[in-house]
N, C-alpha and C positions, 0 to 999 in steps of 0.2 A: 813389352810396356814397363819398363822400368825409369830410372834416373830420377824418380822423384819419390820421396818418402811415401810410403802407404800406397805406391802404383801398384803393388801386386794386389792390395786389397780391392783396388777398382777395376781388376782385370774382368772379372764375370760383368760388369756393367760396360764394359768397353764399347758395345754397340749403342746402349741407349746414351750414354754420355756423348758420343758422337752426333747422332739424331739431336739431341739436346743441342748442342752448339751449332747445328745446321738451322734449327728451328729458330733459335734465338738469332742467329744472324740474319735469316729471311725476315723476322718480324721488324727487326731493326732497319731493314731496306725499305720494307713496305711502308712501315710508320714514317720513314724519312722522305719518302716520296709521294705521300698522300697530300691532296691540295690542302691550302691552309684550312679552309671551312669544314674538312672533313677530319682533321685532327681531333683525337680525344682530349679532352681536358682532364688532367688528374690533379690539378691543384698544387703544383711544385713548380718551382721557378724552370724556365726552359733549360737553363745551365745543368742544373742539378738533374733533369732527366736525362742529359746527354752524359753526365757523369753515370748515374745508375746503368743506361742501356751500355755504354761501353765497358763499366766493370763487371756487367753480367756477360757480355760476349766473352770478354778476357778469362773470366772465372770458369764458364763452361769450355771454354778452349783450353785451359789448364788442364783441367780434370779429363778432358777428352784425349788429348795428347800430352801427358805427362813426361816430356822429354826436353832436355835442353835446347835442341834446335828448333822445336816447336814452339816453345817460349819464344825465343828470339824472333822467328816468323811473327808469331802474334804481336810482339811488339813492334814490328814495323808494320804491318800489314791491317791490323784494326784501325789504328790512325789514318793511314792511308784510305781505307773504305772511307772514315768519316770524312776527308778531305774530299774525296771524290763525289761523296752524297752531297755535300755542301755544293760544289759545282753544278750537280744534275737539279737541285733545289732552284737554281736560277731558272729552270725551264719550267717550274710547276708553278701553276696559278697560286697566288697568295702566301707564296713561300720566298724566302731569299737567303743567299748565303752570308754566313758570318764566321769571320776568322775566331771569334770567342767560342763559337759551337766547338770548332776543330779542336781548340785548345782544351776545352771540357771533355770533349770526347778522348784525347790524350792523357788527360789527368785520370780519366775513369781506367784507362788500361793499366797506367802507371800504377795506381792504387791497388792492382791485384797482381801484376807481373813482377814487380820488384820485390815485394814480400815473398812471393812464390820462388823467387831466385835466390833470396837471402836464406830462406829456409831450406833449399835445395843445397846452398854452398855449407851451410851449418850441419846438414846431415850428412854430409861427404867427408867434413872434417872430422866428425866424430867417429868414423869407421877405422 
């Protein structure tokens, strides 16, 4: 568990971080597939909810898997999950697929992964 600054300090929490990532992903999947009438109202714009949810998944994913290959997988797979869930929502009563939601998902992932990659690059340059 290295390749990321401070990864050694996270090692004792590796199992908890992986569980947190799994719970975060499952929560987003469940909330994404709830019928429209069952969605909890949190008072934020729909797009901001998407950005926060996918940034949360990216953050827990980066902490749980702090290696470059995992970061790159998260960069591809989390937005792909968002796109897949948008298609699935076409089958859920009271829900619809929106390209803007998939864009918001991707923005959320990028807001976490890009700075994480930059920190990694800066820390490796300092060695």
